[in-house]
N, C-alpha and C positions, 0 to 999 in steps of 0.2 A: 807620272801616270794621272795623278789628280788634276793637274793642269790641263791635260788633254781632255779629260772628261768635262771639266768646267767649260772649256772652249766649245765643246759640242753642245752642251745643254743650256748654258746660260750667259756666257760672257766671252766674246771674241777677244777681249783684252786680257784674258787670263794668261799668266806667265810665272815662271820661277824667278824669284827675286833673291839676289845674293848681296848682303851688305858688306861694307868695308871691314867689319869684324868677322866676316865669313859665316854669318848666320843665314840660314836658308828659310824662305817662306814661299808658299803658293799664294799669289796675289790675284785678285780679280775685282771687278766692279759689277754691281747689280743694283738697278734702280737708283742710280746716282750716289751710291755709297761704296766706299772702298772696304774690302775685306782682306784679311791676311790669315792664312792657316799656318800654324807652327807644326811642322812635321814630327818633331820629337815628342810633343805632347798631344797633338790633335786639337789644340786650342784654336778657337775662332775669334779673331779680333775684328771689331766693326767700327767704322767711322773714325771718330777722334782717337780712339785707342790704337787703331791701325796707323793713323797718321803720326802719332807720337813715336811709335816704334821706328818709323823711317826717319823722322826728324832727329832722333837721338843716335841713330846708327845709319847714316846715309847709304844709299845703294851704290854698289860697285858696278854691277851689271844685272841685266835681266834677259830672259830668253823664253821662247816657246818653240813649238815645232816649226814655226814660220819665220822667226826673227831672233836676232841677237842685238842687244843694245848695251853699250858700255857708257858708264857715267864718270869714269875716271879720266883725269887729264893726262 
């Protein structure tokens, strides 16, 4: 639901991100910065902090109401 709201109000690139370790995030970009929301805690990670999460646990796939993208081989 949060991804749908983010798409409407601020970022067409908002999507649900699922990592190879099965962690879920709501991800979006705003004013050239990447943001990740952790659903379990409601934490908001910005910029480098968000990038580090994805570097340490690469994405398996992402999706929104309009698309699905797999990053696995």
